[in-house]
C-alpha positions, 0 to 999 in steps of 0.5 A: 946392160946385163943388169937392165936385161936381168931386171926387165926379165924379173919384172916380166916373170912377176907380171906373167906369174901374177896373170897365171895366178889369176887364170888358175883362180878363174878356172877354179871359180868357174868349176865351182858350180859343177863341183857343187852339183857333183857334191850334191849327187854324191850326197844323194847316194848317201842319205842320212835318215832320208836326208841328203847330208850334202844339200845345197843349203849345207854346201853354201852355209859350210862353204861360207864358213870356210871362206870366212876363216880364210878371209880372217887369216888374210885380212885380220889386220884390217880389223882394228879399232882405228880403221873401224872407228872411221866408219860412219853409220852410213857406211855400216848401213851400206855394208849391211845392205850389201851383205843382205843382197850379195851375201845372203839373197843372191847366193841363196837364189843361185844355189837353189837354181842349181837344183832346178836347171843345168849348170850351163844355164846358171852360168850363162843366165848369170851373165845378166848381172854384169850387164845390168850393173853396167847399165845401172852404173851409166844411169845412176852413177853417170859413168861413161862407156865406149861404143864397143862396150855398149854394143857388147852389153846389148849382145850379152843381154840378148844372149842371156834372153835367148838362153832363157826363152829358147829352153826346151819345155820342162816340168818346172816351167812358169808362165810370165806374160805369155812366155814359158820360163824355167823356174831355175832360170828365173831364180838365176835372173833374180839373183843377178838383179840382186847382185847388180843392185849390190854392186851399185851400192858398193860403188856408190857408197863403199869404195873407201872401205878396205877390202878385208872389212868389206868382204868379211862383214858381207860374208859373216852377216850374209851367212847368218841371214841366209841361215835364218831365212833357210830355217824360216822357209824349210823348218828347223830340221833343214840343217840337221846334218850340218855337223855330219862327218860325211858332209865335212870331209867333202867340204874340207875338200871343197873349201880347200880347193874352191875357197882357200886355193881359189881365193888365195890365187885370186888375191895373189894375182890381183896384187901383181896385176892391173884392173884391166888384166884382172877384168879380162881374165875374169871374162873367161869365167863362163868358158871355164864353167861350161868346160867344167860342167862338161868334164865333171858332169858330162853336161853337153850344151844345148842349142839354146846355150850355144846360141845364147853363149855365142852372143854372150862371148861376143859381147864380152869380147867387144866390151874388153876390146873397147875397154883396152882402147879407152886409155883416157877414160876417167872413172868416178871410182878411179881412186878406188884400190885395185882389189876393191874395184875388181871385186865390185866389177866381177861380183859373184865368183861362185863362193 
């Protein structure tokens, strides 16, 4: 009897510790946007020949390199001849499409938006991505969802729209069919659409591919594509300070906390948690992000963000309650490994 109790407690400790790792990872991921903005502000006070050495492009490029090194350490065993030989041309085409969409275009758009609008707007408008991914999953992949999840998606979508259209007038506003929209919010929405399309491609064609190959290829190719797109748009001097010691000393801190610790905690938590638990914990990312924006940047939510954010959180709550009650729900990707499924469901985590 004593042994049974001991084993039960051991299982409980392992389960709780896995959830603790997930929570720590989500708070780190949630803080990434605020930390990124703070780093660019530090760089703006230490110009090199009139340039900000910690520009958003430099942060994204070097941050991706840091993330790639961590992934190679964690998943290097999955990159073997036997596994790679099993991938077809169709698999590589799908991986390439995902790398372009979610590894290059979406992060570039979202990071550019950080230079134009508040961190809270980026976080809240970014919630458009899971809602669109859900709608596309129902339409294209014929996935079934509960009524609560449907109502939750509508509430979250409405919250995003309110966040966009209720913004106070600014210098970067653009006219869209009679509506005045902020350019930053528009770029986040465009990035969210790109991520949603990438998620559907992943669910449709790439669920059998090991997470290590999926993540490393997406990050590596996405980084290369982003580098050349930035050179094309901004000129060859855009990355002139990418080797600056001042940049790298801050990027080692950024990479160590946001990339290494955050990603490691996330992976450890996934290995001892269910998909539903990881999805529930990840749903608190907006709250973590808004809290980080307040404590790191002193960014207080506006009325538009309060209204939109409240509807978004209501939508997330309804969706999670509906998911927890669907015990007999059969997903078309139910056989997908836990890590791969959660990565696709959650999408961009701020890296």
